[in-house]
N, C-alpha and C positions, 0 to 999 in steps of 0.2 A: 504494500500500500504506500502510495506516495505521501510526502509530507505536505500538509495543507498550506503552510506558509510559502513553500516553493511554488506550488501550483498557483497561488494567489498572484505572485509576481509575474506569472506568464499571461494573465488575463488582461485584455484591453478594456476600455471603459464600457463598450457595448456588451462584451461577455459578462462583465461584472454586474451590469444592470439586469441582464436576462437571468443570470444566476440568482441574484438577490430577489427578484420578483417571483421566481419559481418557488424559492424557499418560503418567502413571506406568504404566498398563496397557500402553500401546503400547511404551514403552521396555523393559518386561519381556518381552513375548512377541511384539511386532511385529504383532499382530492388532487389527482394529477391535473396539470394545466397544459393546455395545448397552445400551439403557435398563434392561432387566430385570436384566441382570448388575450394573449400577451401583446398583440399589436395595439390593442386598445389601452393598454396600461403603460406602454413605454413613454419615456419623456420626449422622444423625438419620433417622427414618422419612420416606420421601418416595415418592410414587407414580411408576410408570414413565411415566405421561402427563406429569407435571410435569417429569421429567428430559428427556423428548423435547422439550418446549418450550424448556427451557434449552439443550439441545444445538443446536436450530435457531437460537436467538439467537446462540450462539457461532459457528455456521457462517456466519451473516450478517456477523459481525464479522471473518471471515477467519481464525479461530483453529482451527476444526475442518473436516474434510472427510469426505464419505461416498464411499468408493471404489466402492460398488455401491448401487443404488437401495434395496435392502432390508437393507443391512448396517448395522453400527454406525458409529461415528465414529473417525477418527484425527486427530492434530494436523497442521496445515499447517506449512510452514517458518516462517511468522510465529508460529504457536502454539508451536513448539519454541523459537524465539528468546525469546518472552515467558516461557516456563517457565524457561529457563536463567537469564534475567536477574532474574526476580521470585519464583520458587517453589522453585528447586532448592536442596537442602541438600547442601553439600559435606562429604563424610566425611573421615576420616583414612586414611592408608595402613595397611592391615592388616599385622600383624607378619610373616606369612608372605610377603606381597608385598615388604615392606621388606627382609627377609633375602635374598630371591631376587635383588633388584636389587643390594644391597650386595655379594653374593658375587662379582659380576663386577668389582668394584673392589678387592676385598680383597687380591688377590695383589700388585697394584701393579707388576707387571712386564709386559713385552711392549710392542709398539708401541701408540700411542694408537689407531690404526685398528683393531687387533685387539680391544682392550678395548671400543671403541664398537660393534664388530660383535657381540660377545657381549651387550652391553647391549641392542642392537636385538632380538636373538633373545629375550632375557628379557622385554623390554617387550611384544613382540607376543604372547608366550605368556601373560603375565599379563592383558592387556587383551582378548585374542582379536580384535585388529584388526591392521592393518599398522603397523609402527613406522617412523619416519623419523628419522634423525640426520644433521644437516648439519654437516660438519666444516669448521673454518677452514683456510685455506691455511697450510702449514707455513712459518713465516717465520724459522726459525733460520738462521744462516749455514751455507753449504755448505762442508764440509771436503775432500771428494774426490768426483770424478765418474769413472765408468768405463763403457765400452760393451762389451757381451758379445754376440757373434753366436749366435743360436739356430737359425736356418735362413736360407736365401737371402732370404726375405721377412720375417723377424722378427728383431728385436734387442731387447736389454734395456739400459736405462740405469740404472745403480746410483748413487744419491745418498746420500752419507754426510754427516749434519749434525753441527754442532759439539756438539749436545746428546746425541749418541750414537745418534739415531734413523736408521734406514736405510729408504729407499724404493726399490722396484723398479718401473719403468714399461716396459711392452712397447710397441714401436712398429714401424712399417714403415720400414726404412732405404732410402735410395736404392740402386738396383741396382748390383751390381759391387763392393760393399765388400770390402776385404781386411783381414787382421789389421793390416797396417802403417797403413792409412788410419784404422782405428779407434783405434790407439794415438796417432797424430798428432792426431786430433780430441780425444781425452781429454787429452793433454798441453797442447794449446792452451787448453782450458777450465780445467784445473787451474791453469795459470799466471795466470789472471785472477781466481781466487777471492778471495784476500786478505780473508777474513772477510765476503764479500758474501752476502746472501740471494738467492734465486732471482730475485726481482723486480729487485734491483739488478744481478745478474749478467746478466740478459737485456738490459738497457740497454747495459752495457759490451760485451757480445758483439757487438751490432749495430755499435757504434762501431768496435771492433777489426777486425771483418770487412771493413769498408770500407777501413780504413787498411792492412791487411795481406793484402788479397785475393790479391796476387801471390805471397806467401810460402807460402800454404797450398796443398797438393795439391788438385786439383779434387774428388776423392772425399771427402777430409776436410772440405772446405768444405761440400759438400752434406750430409754427415752432421751437422755442427754446426748447419746451418740447419734440418734436419728435427727435430733435438733441441730447438731453440728453439721450433719450431712446436708440438711436443708440450707444452712447458710453457705456451705461450700457450693451448692448448686447455683447460687446467685453469682458466682464468678468473683474473681479477685479485683476487678477494676470497675465493672459496670453493672448496674442494678437491673434496669428494666427498659425494654424498648416499647414505647407506646405507639401503636399504629391506629390511625383513625381515617375513615373515609374510603375504605376499600370499595364500597359500592360505586364511588365515582369512577373507578377504573373500569368497572363493568359497563357503565353507561357510555364511556368514551371509547370503547373498543368493540370490534366485531370478532376479534380473535380470542375466543374463550379459552383455548388451550394455552395461549400465552399468559392469560390472566391467572389461570389455575396454577401454572408454573410459578408465577410471581407470588401468589398466596402461599405456596409451599416454601418459597424462599423466605418470606416474612416470618414464617413459623419456626425457622431453624435458629434456636436460641444460641447455638454454638457460634453463630456468625456475628454476634453483637460486636465483638471486638473489631472485626474487620470493618464494620460500618463506620466506627470512629476513626480507624486508621485511614479511611478514604479522606476524611476531613483534616487529619493531622498532617497530611503530605503537603499542605500549603495553607497559608492564612487566608481568611476570607471565604467567599462563596466559591464552591467548585461545582462544575457541571460534568456529569458522566452520561454519555450517550450510548445506548445499546450495550455492546460487548465491552466497552471501556469500563463498565461497572462490574467488577468481579463478583460482587455480592448478588446482583440481580441479573447476571449476564444471560441466563437461560431464557428469561422472559423478554429480552430485548427492550426493556423499558429505560427511561431516562431518570436520572436522579439529580436534583439540585440540593446541595447540602452545605451547611455552614457550621463550624464548631462554635461553641460558646465557652467563655472563660470565667474563672473565678477572680477574686480581687487581686490575686498574685499573677494574673495573666497566664494561668495554666489552663490548658484545654481540659475540661472535665466532662464534656458531653457534646451532643450535636443535634441540630434541627434540620429536617429535610422534607422535600416534597418529591414524590415519585409518581410518574404517569407515563403516557405514551410518548414516543419520540417527538411528537408534534406539540409539545408543551409551549406555552407562550413564555419563552425564556426571559425576554426583556422585561416582562411584568413580574414574573415569579422570583427572579434573582433578588431584587430589592426587598421583596416581602420576606423571603427567607432570611436575608441579612438582618433586617430590622427585628424580626422575631428572635433571632439568635442573640442580638444585643440585649433585648429585654429579658430574655431568660438568664443571661449572664449577670445582669444587674440584680435580678431576683435572687440568684444563688449567693451573690456577694452580700446583699443586704441581709439575707437570712443568716449567713455566717457571722456577720457583725452583731446581729441581734441575739 
């Protein structure tokens, strides 16, 4: 595949305009555009035959493709990449969009996960794509832990953090748990807290379990071990990927197999770290088109993603929008960027508080 910047230098003004108008038409309506239609859109009078010749040249360069023998042209993945890098005009966040995003931060109350959940819904609604918000793992010290039995095969672990946040996590406890074994397990864990974060507590628990194995009731020991496993499953760096607006992807595409593949990708929790790595490779908003996006490559979708940072300018999560390759990139890029800035400010403010 040729390099887009080198190809761009080979194009004259007429070829550039034809290319730009083909891409803009595709991004607007998703349909191929023919030479006769283009004659009415060009800035200077030009015949359909001349435009056909230019389009054929652009196709040979790998920038355009013809989905059917008699149809017009659409941009290829290389063409979209070249358009994004060399032609796209980035707009500003419209007032209505800005107000809709800001409204989810205005209250300033509730758990961070709840706020980001609302932000995800707003972002998907505004962009008509699926929104993704990757949360950092909560690293405030734990103040209290408790276990609550919900059913014979379901239990709840309640984590109260020193900054006032509360997290509830459902898991499957070992069989045969009793109220006394749950109290003993919780007492054992609370005695180890001493201002430790979950990561620090996990290390201490494993050490203490070995040293005090005989002191703990068998059921209590199994409950503690299953609780530690639950925390391990959340990963070392990232807590949760919030995905909202998947239905938008279905309404914007006729390719159900591609969308099913995308949904499968979104459900693979082991790929959360890769999602953030995409954003860490460069500051600001990044755009991944089709197979450029290793996380969603099978579905051929596009991803617009931006990292957000804490008060120390450290990347701790990411915000993104995913959809078909004909996303309105010029509009979505500033929306994603602005949302990421607000999320970063939220995280910084919560840390100070």
